[in-house]
C-alpha positions in Angstrom: -21.9 -15.0 25.7 -20.0 -17.6 23.6 -21.1 -17.8 20.0 -21.3 -21.1 18.1 -19.1 -21.5 15.0 -22.1 -21.2 12.7 -23.1 -17.9 14.3 -19.6 -16.6 13.9 -19.5 -17.6 10.3 -22.9 -15.9 9.6 -21.8 -12.7 11.4 -18.4 -12.6 9.7 -20.0 -13.1 6.3 -22.6 -10.4 6.9 -19.9 -7.9 8.0 -17.8 -8.7 4.9 -20.8 -8.2 2.6 -21.7 -5.0 4.3 -18.2 -3.7 4.0 -17.8 -4.7 0.3 -21.1 -3.1 -0.8 -20.6 0.0 1.5 -17.2 0.5 -0.1 -18.9 1.6 -3.3 -20.1 4.7 -1.4 -16.6 5.7 -0.6 -16.0 6.5 -4.3 -19.0 8.7 -4.5 -18.0 10.5 -1.3 -14.4 10.8 -2.2 -13.3 9.0 0.9 -10.9 6.0 1.2 -12.6 2.6 1.6 -10.7 2.2 4.9 -13.0 4.7 6.6 -16.1 2.7 5.5 -14.6 -0.5 6.8 -13.8 1.2 10.2 -17.3 2.6 10.4 -18.7 -0.9 9.8 -16.7 -2.2 12.6 -17.7 0.6 15.0 -21.4 0.2 14.1 -21.1 -3.6 14.7 -19.4 -3.1 18.0 -20.8 -3.2 21.6 -21.9 0.5 21.4 -23.3 0.2 17.9 -26.3 -1.5 16.4 -24.5 -4.8 16.1 -23.8 -5.2 19.8 -20.8 -7.4 19.2 -18.6 -7.5 22.4 -14.9 -7.5 21.4 -12.1 -6.3 23.6 -9.3 -8.8 22.8 -6.4 -6.4 22.0 -3.9 -9.2 21.6 -6.1 -11.0 19.0 -6.5 -7.6 17.1 -2.8 -7.0 17.2 -2.1 -10.6 15.9 -4.6 -10.2 13.1 -3.0 -6.8 12.2 0.4 -8.3 12.0 -0.8 -11.1 9.7 -2.9 -8.8 7.6 0.0 -6.3 7.2 2.3 -9.1 6.1 0.0 -10.1 3.3 -0.8 -6.5 2.3 2.9 -5.6 2.1 3.7 -8.8 0.1 0.9 -8.0 -2.3 2.1 -4.4 -2.7 5.7 -5.6 -3.4 4.4 -8.2 -5.9 2.6 -5.6 -7.9 5.4 -3.0 -7.9 7.7 -2.7 -10.9 11.3 -2.1 -10.0 11.7 -0.1 -13.2 8.8 2.1 -11.9 10.4 2.9 -8.5 14.1 2.8 -9.3 14.3 6.5 -10.5 12.8 7.6 -7.2 14.6 5.1 -4.9 16.6 7.7 -2.9 13.9 10.3 -2.3 11.5 7.5 -1.4 13.8 5.9 1.1 14.6 9.4 2.6 10.9 9.9 3.2 10.5 6.5 4.7 13.3 7.1 7.2 14.3 10.8 7.7 10.7 12.1 7.3 9.3 9.4 9.6 11.9 10.3 12.3 11.4 14.0 12.0 7.6 13.7 12.0 7.8 11.6 15.2 10.2 14.1 16.9 8.0 17.1 15.9 4.8 15.4 17.3 6.7 14.4 20.4 7.7 18.0 21.2 4.1 19.2 20.6 2.5 16.4 22.5 4.8 16.9 25.5 3.7 20.5 25.7 0.0 19.9 25.0 -0.5 16.8 27.1 2.0 17.6 29.8 3.7 14.2 29.3 7.4 13.2 29.0 9.2 13.6 25.7 9.5 9.8 25.5 5.7 9.4 25.8 5.2 12.1 23.2 7.8 10.3 21.0 5.8 7.1 21.2 2.7 8.9 20.0 4.7 10.5 17.2 6.2 7.1 16.1 2.8 5.5 16.0 1.2 8.1 13.7 4.3 8.6 11.5 3.5 6.1 8.7 1.4 6.9 5.6 -1.1 5.0 3.4 -0.6 5.8 -0.4 -3.4 3.3 -1.4 -5.9 5.5 0.3 -4.6 8.5 -1.7 -4.8 6.7 -5.0 -8.3 5.4 -4.3 -9.5 9.0 -3.6 -8.0 10.4 -6.7 -9.4 7.6 -8.9 -12.9 8.1 -7.4 -12.7 11.8 -8.4 -11.5 10.9 -11.9 -8.1 12.6 -11.3 -4.5 11.5 -11.1 -1.1 12.6 -9.8 2.0 13.3 -11.8 4.0 10.1 -12.5 7.0 11.0 -10.3 4.9 11.9 -7.3 2.9 8.7 -7.6 6.1 6.7 -7.7 7.5 8.5 -4.6 4.3 8.0 -2.7 4.0 4.3 -3.5 7.6 3.6 -2.5 7.3 5.7 0.7 4.2 4.0 1.9 5.6 0.5 1.2 8.8 1.2 3.0 8.0 3.5 5.9 5.9 1.0 7.9 9.1 -1.0 9.1 10.6 2.3 10.3 7.4 3.3 12.2 7.1 -0.2 13.7 10.7 -0.3 14.8 10.4 3.1 16.5 7.2 2.1 18.3 8.6 -1.2 19.6 11.9 0.4 20.5 10.3 3.2 22.4 8.1 0.8 24.4 11.3 -1.0 25.3 12.9 2.2 26.5 9.9 2.9 28.7 9.5 -0.6 30.2 12.8 -2.5 30.0 15.6 -1.4 32.3 19.0 -1.0 30.8 17.9 -0.1 27.3 19.1 3.2 26.0 18.7 5.3 22.8 22.3 4.3 21.9 21.4 0.7 21.7 18.5 1.4 19.2 20.8 2.6 16.4 22.7 -0.6 15.9 19.6 -2.6 16.6 17.8 -0.7 13.8 20.6 -1.4 11.3 20.7 -5.1 12.3 16.9 -5.5 11.9 16.9 -3.8 8.5 19.9 -5.8 7.2 18.6 -9.1 8.4 15.1 -8.3 7.1 16.4 -7.2 3.7 18.8 -10.2 3.3 16.1 -12.7 4.2 13.4 -11.1 2.1 15.6 -10.9 -1.1 17.2 -14.3 -0.4 13.9 -16.2 0.2 12.3 -14.3 -2.8 15.1 -15.5 -5.1 14.9 -19.1 -3.7 11.1 -19.2 -4.2 11.3 -18.1 -7.8 13.9 -20.8 -8.4 11.7 -23.4 -6.6 8.4 -22.4 -8.3 10.0 -22.6 -11.8 11.3 -26.1 -11.1 8.7 -27.7 -9.0 5.9 -29.5 -10.9 2.8 -29.3 -8.8 -0.1 -31.5 -9.8 -2.7 -28.7 -9.4 -2.5 -25.1 -10.5 -4.2 -23.8 -7.4 -1.3 -25.1 -5.3 1.0 -22.4 -6.6 -1.1 -19.7 -4.9 -1.1 -21.8 -1.7 2.7 -22.1 -2.1 3.0 -18.3 -2.3 0.8 -18.1 0.8 3.3 -20.2 2.7 6.2 -18.0 1.4 4.8 -15.0 3.2 4.5 -16.8 6.5 7.9 -18.3 6.2 9.6 -15.0 5.2 8.0 -13.1 8.1 8.6 -15.9 10.6 12.2 -16.4 9.7 13.0 -12.7 9.8 11.3 -12.3 13.2 13.0 -15.3 14.7 16.4 -14.1 13.4 15.8 -10.7 15.0 15.1 -8.9 11.7 12.3 -6.8 10.5 9.6 -9.2 9.2 7.6 -6.5 7.4 10.6 -5.3 5.4 11.3 -8.9 4.6 7.9 -9.7 3.1 7.8 -6.5 1.1 11.2 -7.1 -0.4 10.4 -10.8 -1.1 7.2 -9.7 -2.9 9.1 -6.9 -4.8 11.8 -9.4 -6.0 9.3 -12.0 -7.1 7.1 -9.4 -8.8 10.0 -8.4 -11.0 10.9 -12.0 -12.0 9.2 -14.4 -14.4 7.8 -17.5 -12.8 5.0 -20.0 -13.5 1.4 -18.8 -12.9 2.7 -15.3 -12.0 -0.6 -13.6 -13.0 -2.8 -16.0 -11.1 -0.6 -15.6 -8.0 -0.8 -11.8 -8.3 -4.6 -11.9 -8.6 -4.8 -14.3 -5.6 -2.8 -11.9 -3.4 -4.7 -8.9 -4.6 -7.9 -10.5 -3.4 -6.3 -11.7 -0.2 -4.9 -8.2 0.5 -8.5 -6.8 0.2 -9.8 -9.5 2.5 -7.0 -8.7 5.0 -7.8 -5.0 4.9 -11.5 -5.5 5.5 -11.0 -7.9 8.3 -8.3 -5.7 9.9 -10.3 -2.5 9.8 -13.5 -4.1 11.0 -11.7 -5.7 13.9 -10.0 -2.4 14.8 -13.4 -0.7 14.6 -14.8 -3.3 17.0 -12.1 -2.3 19.5 -13.3 1.3 19.5 -15.8 2.6 22.0 -17.2 5.9 20.6 -18.1 7.1 24.1 -14.4 7.0 24.9 -13.5 9.3 22.0 -15.4 12.3 23.3 -12.9 13.2 26.0 -10.0 13.3 23.5 -11.8 15.2 20.7 -10.0 18.6 21.2 -6.7 17.0 22.1 -6.9 14.7 19.1 -7.9 17.5 16.8 -5.0 19.7 17.9 -2.5 16.9 17.4 -4.0 15.9 14.0 -3.8 19.6 12.7 -0.3 19.8 14.0 0.6 16.6 12.2 -1.0 17.6 9.0 0.2 21.3 8.7 3.5 21.3 10.6 5.0 17.9 11.4 4.4 16.1 8.1 5.5 19.1 5.9 8.6 19.6 8.0 9.6 16.0 7.6 9.0 16.0 3.9 10.7 19.2 3.1 13.8 18.3 5.1 14.0 14.7 3.8 13.7 16.0 0.2 16.3 18.8 0.5 19.0 16.9 -1.4 16.8 16.1 -4.3 15.6 18.3 -7.2 11.9 18.7 -6.6 9.8 21.9 -6.7 8.2 23.2 -3.5 4.9 22.5 -5.1 5.7 18.8 -5.5 7.0 18.7 -2.0 3.8 20.4 -0.9 1.5 17.9 -2.5 3.6 15.0 -1.0 3.1 16.6 2.4 -0.6 17.0 2.0 -1.3 13.5 0.8 0.4 11.8 3.7 -2.9 10.1 4.9 -2.8 8.0 8.0 -4.2 4.5 7.5 -4.3 1.1 9.3 -0.7 1.0 10.6 -1.1 3.7 13.2 -4.2 2.1 14.7 -2.4 -1.3 14.7 0.7 0.2 16.4 -1.6 1.8 19.0 -2.5 -1.7 20.2 1.2 -2.4 21.0 1.2 -0.2 24.2 -2.2 -1.8 25.2 -0.7 -5.3 24.9 2.4 -4.2 26.9 0.4 -2.4 29.5 2.1 1.0 28.9 0.7 3.7 31.2 -2.2 5.7 29.6 -2.3 3.2 26.7 -6.1 3.5 26.5 -6.0 7.2 26.0 -3.2 6.9 23.5 -5.2 4.4 21.5 -8.2 6.7 21.4 -6.1 9.7 20.4 -4.4 7.8 17.6 -7.8 6.6 16.3 -9.1 10.1 16.3 -6.0 11.4 14.5 -6.5 8.8 11.8 -10.2 9.7 11.4 -9.4 13.4 11.2 -6.6 12.8 8.7 -9.0 10.8 6.4 -12.0 13.2 6.8 -10.0 16.4 6.4 -7.3 15.6 3.9 -8.9 13.0 1.6 -11.7 15.1 0.2 -9.3 18.0 -0.5 -6.6 16.0 -2.3 -7.9 16.7 -5.9 -8.3 20.4 -5.1 -4.8 20.7 -3.5 -3.3 18.7 -6.4 -4.7 21.1 -8.9 -3.6 24.1 -6.9 -0.1 22.7 -6.6 0.0 21.8 -10.3 0.5 18.2 -9.5 -2.6 16.7 -11.0 -2.6 14.7 -14.2 -5.1 13.0 -16.4 -6.3 9.7 -14.8 -4.8 6.7 -16.6 -7.5 4.6 -18.2 -8.0 1.2 -16.7 -6.6 -1.4 -19.2 -9.4 -3.2 -20.9 -9.9 -6.8 -19.9 -9.1 -9.0 -22.8 -10.7 -12.5 -23.3 -7.2 -14.1 -23.4 -4.1 -13.9 -21.3 -0.6 -15.3 -21.3 0.5 -17.9 -18.9 4.1 -16.9 -18.0 6.8 -19.5 -17.9 10.4 -19.2 -16.9 11.8 -19.7 -20.4 9.5 -17.2 -22.1 11.0 -13.7 -22.5 7.8 -12.2 -24.0 4.7 -10.8 -22.4 1.2 -9.6 -23.5 1.1 -5.9 -23.3 -1.6 -3.4 -24.4 -0.2 -0.6 -26.6 -2.5 2.4 -27.4 -2.3 4.1 -30.8 -1.5 7.8 -30.3 -4.3 10.1 -31.6 -2.0 11.7 -34.3 0.1 8.6 -35.0 1.2 8.1 -38.6 0.2 4.4 -38.2 -3.4 5.4 -38.5 -4.9 4.2 -41.8 -2.0 1.8 -42.5 -2.2 -1.9 -42.4 -0.4 -4.0 -39.9 1.9 -5.5 -42.5 2.8 -2.0 -43.7 4.0 -1.1 -40.2 7.0 -3.5 -40.5 6.8 -4.4 -36.9 9.7 -6.6 -35.5 9.4 -10.3 -36.2 9.4 -11.0 -32.5 6.3 -8.9 -32.0 2.8 -10.4 -32.7 -0.4 -8.3 -32.6 -2.8 -10.7 -31.0 -6.0 -8.6 -30.6 -7.2 -5.1 -31.4 -9.6 -3.4 -29.0 -11.7 -1.0 -31.0 -14.6 0.9 -29.4 -16.6 -1.8 -27.6 -15.4 -4.9 -29.5 -12.3 -7.0 -30.1 -10.9 -7.7 -33.5 -8.6 -10.6 -34.4 -6.2 -8.9 -36.8 -4.7 -10.0 -40.0 -1.8 -8.5 -42.0 -4.3 -6.5 -44.1 -6.2 -5.1 -41.0 -5.9 -1.3 -41.0 -5.1 0.7 -37.8 -7.8 3.2 -36.8 -7.8 6.1 -34.4 -8.5 5.0 -30.8 -7.3 1.4 -31.4 -5.5 -0.3 -28.5 -3.3 -3.3 -29.6 -2.6 -6.3 -27.5 0.9 -7.2 -28.5 3.0 -10.3 -27.6 6.6 -9.2 -27.6 9.9 -9.1 -25.7 11.1 -5.9 -24.1 13.2 -4.8 -27.1 10.5 -5.5 -29.7 7.9 -3.9 -27.5 9.9 -0.7 -27.4 9.9 -0.7 -31.2 6.2 -1.2 -31.4 5.6 1.7 -29.0 7.7 4.0 -31.2 5.8 2.9 -34.3 2.4 3.7 -32.7 3.6 6.9 -31.0 2.5 10.2 -32.3 4.3 11.5 -35.3 6.0 8.2 -35.9 
């Protein structure tokens, strides 16, 4: 039955609304929102209460590629280079060495368990090798807990950079299985070529776009967000056409732009944050529609065995080996191993064999889907408990308060509006702003005190619990932080 466009719009809108409102339940249950979105898709499918017939694997894969591109760009746009630079090497080691070792371990176990070839097992391992840090952070936040800063940085960098490796392995292995003349030896230089081209185009286009945005004078502010939308499509498309890795290109383009000053930066970041959420919801619901629950029953025990092996053996092996050269305690490595939740990427990658008609692709898709569900249901609720046991938990950072004003960044402005809390035992408490002798380049714009905002004057006294909104450059901001720190 063919649906009219108005029926499609109504159905799509209802599914979006259900997913958005149902996601609030994920916080109370301590489960990632992705699980809720998947369940909405399954319930809306042909075997659910919605009865929507959808089996277009090619369309689902295309949507997944587009969605991942925007999600990765948004992730890069919101990532501070200063934040990830100290953990660059361990993060990259996890996104390459750990991914490869995880895939190899799963391949050996799958070949024995399923009585398939090592190459077929390797394909399964590659598909389930990437992780989703966003799911981890959402679970921790819903439980009112956090992770140690260094672990958070490592996980964020790993999840943003291991998708290209998993995608390359999946596509390369499918080529080995289906295309005559391709050997493992040809994959190594191909991998290097794809990564170099993807990185070069991502950083190059990112630099060019910052230059263009700061010099072009668009008539309407909203067009800057549209321009950034075009950037994502151009970066991915150029990298793919040139034979590079498009996902690495969009992530690095976003990372470069996010660490530069350009016009309407904040509004562009907010636009892509909302777009990333839309892409996640649409992607998970679509993938849920592809699943037929009746087909999962035959793979329950197989999928459970593979999921447990991945969680307790393959992932820890990859993490501990990848982090051997770096000074990290076994407890830190243990929590990094445990929080390697599987997310959308494995399910999207499981559509690749379906599109290419790889033998047993249907079974592979169902196994991967079951592994992802098991990972989310088993690991996610236990993350806060394991973090405390490993001594890796930390107080949850308070969400910054939303101030009634914000700064519109321009290319020639080297200052930014930053919230600076007053330490509980700071010597600044009880003193007036003028007596603090703050740098001339630092301006206290607002004070957040309890449930109200105060426009400060020089004679305004600092009180315990105050949070100051300060306009300053990086050097002056450091001086303000020192002044408001404890014992200053």
